[in-house]
N, C-alpha and C positions, 0 to 999 in steps of 0.2 A: 215216580216220587209219590209218597203215599200224602193222596187226600186227608183235608182236615176231617171230612164224611169218616173216613175207613179211621183215621189216629185217632178218634174219639169214641167212633162203638169197640176199638183193642181195648182205651181207655177205658171204660165202661165193661168189658167182661172180665178184665185184671182185675179191678178194685173187688167188683159184686163179688167173684170169684172169692178174690181173699180175701173179704169177709164173712163167706159165707163158709171158710174151712177154717176163720178165727173159732167162726161159734161151733162148729163139728170137730172138730180136730181132737182126738186124745179122747174122746166119749165111746162109749160100749159098742154103739154102730157101725163102729169095723173098715170095710170098700165099701160102705154104701153114703159115708161121710163124700168122698173124692163126686162119686156119681152126681150125687143129690147140691152137691156144691157147684159142679159143673152145669146143669140144668137151670140151679137159678140164674147162672151168668148170662145162658144164652136167651133166657126167658126174660131178664133187663135188658140185656144190649138189643133182644128185638125188639121191645115196648118204645126204648129211645130213638132207635133208628126208625120209627113212624110216626114221632112226635117230631124229629127233624126234617123226615118230611114232610107233614103238614104247614110244619113254616114257612116251609122253601113253595107248597106248592099254590102258598095266599099269598107268599110273595109274588107268583107269576098272575095269580087271580087279579094283587089288586091294580098290576100291570096294564089285565086286558082290560081292568073295568075303565082306567086312565082311556085305553085309545075308545072307548066305546062312549064315553063322554068326551070327548076329541080335546081332550089337556095339550097343552103340547109338552112335546119329550122331552126329559131334562138327559141332561150331556154326564156319560158315566152312571146312569139309573137302570134299572129293570125295568124296559121297554115294551110295549108292543105292537105287531102291524097284523095285519089281513085282509086281505084279497085275493087277487089275480098274480100269477109271477109273471112278468115281462122281459123278455131275453133285452137286455141291453151288444149280446152279442153274438157270435154265432152257436149252434145250437152242439151240446156236447152230445155225444152217440156210447152207450153203454158199454164196457169195452167186452163181455163177454156174450152177448144177446146178439151189438148192433142197435137196439132201442135207442133213438129220440132221446135227449131226455135235458134238463137242465141241472142236473143232477143223482148223483149216483152211489154208490156202496157196494163193495163187494167183502168174501171170505169164505176161505176153500179150507174145506179140514178133514181130516181121512181119520180112520181109525188107526192106530199106532200099538202095535202089542208091546208093552209093561212086565207081563209075566204071567206066571201059571196062580192060580187059585188052588185047593186046600181039593179042590175034585179035578184037578190037571187038565182043571179045562185053561183057555189065553184066556188072559184080560187085557181089555184093550180101555184107553183113553183119547180122546179127540185131541185131536192138533194140531192148530191153524199153520196151513203153510202157504200162505199169502193172504193179502190184505189191500185191500185200498179203495180211494173217493175221488171224488172229483166233485164241482161247482163252478157253473158258468160265471161270466160277465151278468147276472144276472138281479130283477128289483119285485117287489110287494107293491102294490097299485092299491095304497092306504087312501082308507077316507080323508089322513092328513097328510098326503100326499104320496110319492115315490120317496120305499124303502129296500136299499139296498143289501145285501146281505155281503157282510164278508168272514163272519165266523162260517167253520162247517157245521151243517147243519144235521141231525137225528135224523136218520131215513124210516129207522124202525118199523113205521104208522102207517109207510108205503108200499107200493104192489112191490111183492115177493118174488123173483122166479130163482127155482132155485135147477141145478145144471148139475147134470152128471153126466160120467164118464170118460173112460180112461183119456179119449182129448182134451178134459180137460186142464192137462197140465200142463200140455204141450200147449194151450194157448193162451194160458197165464204165462209160461214164459217169453211167448210170443207179445205176449201185449207190454210183458214190463223193457225188453230191448224195444221195439218199435217206435212207442212214446218216448221213450229217451226217461221218461222215471224212474225214480228213485224213493225209498225209506222217506225222502224228505223230499216237502209242498214243491211243487215248482210252482212258483208265480209270475204266472204273464197276464202280467203288469199292462193298463191300459195305459192312454194318455190323460183322463179323468182322473187317476188315481184307484181305480174298481181294477179288478183280476179277475182271472176264470182260475179258479185250484187244482190240479189234480196227486195225487200220490197214488204212489203204488212199491209195494213188495214182497218180493220171495224171495224165501226160504231154498233156493233150491242145493242147502247140505241137508235138504233132508231127503229123501227116495222116500216118497208114498206110496202108498197102496194104493196102489189105479184103480181096483172095485168097492174099493171101500171110497174115493174122494168124490166130495160136492161143494157146491159152490153155493152162496144164497146171492142171491146179486137182486138189489132195488133201487127204484129210479123216480125221478120225479117228472111227468111230463109236463113241457110246455103248458104254456095258461093255464098249470091247476090253481085251482083255489086254495089257500093256504092261511093257516095261523101261522106266528111268529112272536116269540119273546128271547130275549138275547138285549146285551146290556150294548143301547145309544151312544155314538159318537157324532155329537153335532159336528166335527171336521168333515166326516165322513158322509153327512144323511146316509147312516145306516145301523145295521145292527151286526155289533160283532158278537164274540162267541162269552156265555156266560158260564159260571160255573152250579153246577146243578147235579148235589149228591154226589158222586165218582167219576162226573162224568164232567165234561168242559166241548161244549156245544152251543146255536142259536142253534133251540127249541122248534119241531118245524113236527105239525098237523093237515092231513087234507082236512078240509073244510070251514067256516066261518070263526070269526075267533069265539061264537057261542059255542062252538064246536070244540073246544082248544079247554072254555071256561069250563063245561060241564066234564070235560074228561077228568081234569086238573080238582074241579071237587070231587066229583065223585072218585077218584083213584085213593085220593089220600084218605077219604073218609071209609073206604071199602080197608084200606091197610091197619088204617087204626082199628079198626072194629074185628078184627083178625086177628090182629097183638095183644087186644088186651086181655081178652080170655085163659088164648096159650101161653103170653107171659106166666099169666098168675098160676096156673096150670101145669107149669112145668119147675114154678118154687111151691109148689105142694108141699112135694116132697122133705126141703129142708124145712120147712114150717112144722110141721107133725113131728117131723126129729127133735127142733129145737120145744117146743110143746110135749112132746113124749118124755126130755128128758127135765121138765120142769113139774108134770104133776109125777113125777118119779122118786123127784129131791134129790 
């Protein structure tokens, strides 16, 4: 299902593209008009995306600020927690490397030949053939008490290990069969209502090129100091997944809340600083054509 963020950007692109085409169509600019209109729409979409990111990041920064001030979390609102991760159940084992962890994720892909270019060289694109993620029964020991994690955490900021070689494909199929996991999360519910969740999907319809097959695996080791942002559940005393642009997960990075706060602030500032000049430059051709036509009468 398309997210609201994607739907918004699509609407902006189509609207601005249509507006530029109305302004430029039927003029003496010929084939240049559609190109200028497309560039202008792309620039506007980039700018709006950066504005939405700024709004989202500021909401995350506000949640971190409430935690730093020791304010009580509000049910259903975006809240933050920071501190060391504390296991409440057994340690998980990363499926590809066997490393002990409290959370893991992996994605395997290969270079699939999709055709030949004009120079007769093969054109390829990377195809994801397997993915998975796991979350132990774990909590963050924060200044406001233990905060359990119930939503899937994004692990892109944590230790990545690249696994290559023909044996990766066989190992992926073994992981799926041995664990009994499938594309739907397997919920290992605990008596207190918390859970360890794991899911693995291997697309055995594909026959991957084993030489180009590679898998990225991320883990969070036990005891790691982290900062997290998610939707607070008063009944479960923990964080659930929250919408973040096109993703829905608990936002998690290594380090204290100050580290995440700095990252959140610098992230939107950096993206907006890049978006403004690029968006303007992409709209220059259309603006120039409109001005040229106005001057020529």
